C-alpha positions, 0 to 999 in steps of 0.5 A: 457173377451177376452181382456182388456175392454178398447180395445186391445191396453191396455196391448199390447194384440192384434193389433187394431180391424179392422173396415173394409173398410168404407161403400159407404155411411155412412148414409145408413140404412140397412133394416135387421138392422133398424126398418121397419119404419126407413127412411131418410127425407131430410137427417134426420132419421125418426122413424115411421114417427117422426124425431129424432130431434123432439123426442129428443126435446120432450123427451130428451136424451138418449132415447129408441124409439120403433117402435110399428108397427115393434114390433107388426109386428114381433110378428104377424110373429111368431104367423102366422108362428107357427099358430098351436103352442103356441108362448110365448113372452119372456118378459125378453127381454123387458117388461112394461105394454103397451108391455104386453097389446100388446102381449095379444091383438096380441094373444101370450102367455107370458114367465116370469122369476121372480115373479116381471115379473109375477106381471107386466103381471098380473097388466097389465091384461095379462091372467094368463092362457097364462103365463109360469113361468121360473127361476132357483131359484123360491122362495116359494113366487113366486111359490105361486103367480103363483099357486094363479094366475092360470098361464098356466105352471110352468117350473120346474128347479130343484128337490128343486123346485118340493118340494117347489111347491108340498105343494102349489099344494096340497093345491089348489087341496084340495080346489077343484082346478085343479092340477098345470100344469108343464113342465120339463126343460131339459138340452140336451147338445147341444152347441149353437154357441153363447157367453158362458154366453147366451148358456144355454144347455151345461151341466155345467150350472145352468138351467134345469135337465140333460138328460145325467145323467138321472135327466130329466127322474127322474124328469118327473117320480117324477112329474107324480106320484104326483096327485097335479101336471100335467106334460104337457110336456117338455121344452128345451132352447139351447141359444140365438142369434142363426142363424141356426136351426141345434141346435133346430133340434138336441134338438128336437131329444133328447127331443122327445127321452125323451118323449118316455122314459117317455111313456115307464116308466109311460105310460103317453103320454106328449102333449107339447114340448117347444123348447124355443127361442134364435132366432137371429136378425141382429145387423150388415149388415152381420148377417143373421137371419132365418125368422120365417116361415122357423124356423117353417117349419123346427121345425115341420118337424123334430119333426114330423120325430122324433115322427114317428120314435118312434111311438109317437103322435106329441105334441103341439109345443111351442116357446119363441121368445123375442129378435126376436120380441123386438130387431129390432124395437127399436133405442137408440138416444144419443147426442154427447158430447166430441170428442177426437182423440186418436193416435193408436201408431206411426204406426197403424196395416196395413190398419188401420188409425193411429187415432181413435176418441173417441165419447162420448155420454150422456148415456153408459153402464148404458143403454146398458151393452151388449157390455161390458158384451158379447162383443156384436156388434152394429152399429150406424149412424149420425142421425140428418143429413147426411154428405159428409165428409170423414169417420173417425174411431170412437169408441162410448163410454159412460160417465161412469167412466169405461174404458169398457164403450163402446157402439160401439167398431169400426165403421166409422162416418163422420169426421165432427161430432160435439158435439150436433149431434145425434147418433142412435144405432140400434137394442137396443130393447132387453136386453138394457132397461131391464138390465139398471142400475144406475151406476154413478147415471145416470138415466134410459132413457124413452121408447117412442113408435111411430106409424104413426108419433105419440109418446107416453111414455110407460116408463117414464124417471127415476128421481133423486127423484125416486132414492133418494126415496130409500135412507134412508138418502136422501128420504126427500131431494130435488133432484137437478137433471141434466135435460136430454140433448136437441139437441143443438150445432150440430143439423142442419136443 
């Protein structure tokens, strides 16, 4: 963490973080950040045709609201842009039974990172042959589940994993089945311009076989020599939240070079090249993500050029967008509780107001850990109404007993926000619900999908009884749960 989690004033680490100049209108919805179906109607935020006040009255707060057309539209954008490639939705971003069915219906493949993600996909009826199993520490049980289900690929991540998979694959072949199709995950040494914790292709980390040390070539040759395994291709992933294609192009150069080495060593021509995901989205108005069509065109061009230079046939491309599909279309709704003005000292930094309002909401780091974990930046707006009041410097925080429980570190909100008002935080569809916890015994919010003004719960709200069921002492004790918040004091028509 580059600073104290509660903010830079603690410990006199740095001057207060600037929020920039107040925008011309505090209620504007930047189309790059908000869902495609987000609008203002009589000042109130509507998502896919439903007002946020109605949604909270029906489903409570906090609440994840997913614009179904946005999610499926972005999936279709990648499917169409990569029409001659395999598009794997990276389910770690957000997965539930309904999402798995949408992805299957829309013709995409699925990338899962654990046996339980695989189980969710299979239980939802997702075609096993369109699933790839990832993970740096796949257990024997997880590998057996994948082999028995007939997944499309197992993405190998270590020599230990090869040894774990071999007897399972050999048993399948002995029973008359086909060899298990695998990809070798290659660590290509490309430094993605992203947070250290989500950059995955530098050498000093847990994923994949190193290209620089020769482990990737050794692994590929090892797999090719095993009749129970079929090496279908190579895999690379350089990080997440990436806004340019230079890293992908450099990775393609190195991985195609490895394909040539494999051919020279074994005579085998590999058929698939998976360049992973990591495509960025706009969390703030200044973010500038690349359109899927542009990514596809540049990837095709560089792979074709590298293959031509090495006299290789062009392999089947594959990519793994997750955040870029799930992220932009979901908004988290919160109700404001406590508002606490805090002086920033006798004199703030130049150009900085001397007071910051700590705006506390009824969720927090239990439903969005990314600000605390990655220093991620979000934006939010007053959702149940618009206001002409002067802007006030605010920090949106949760209700956890933790100084780092921050959702939006610095932003401008109308100075007349009051308890009971609703806030909407944009672009929370990826890695928020999926990384949610029960810290302080807060309960995981529901996920509600909305389309054409009709809402449907696709993940129900967790109850205290659900949590008690896991407790050896409390399993049979009735839970006196605090009901989810309903809009009250500050909601204005």
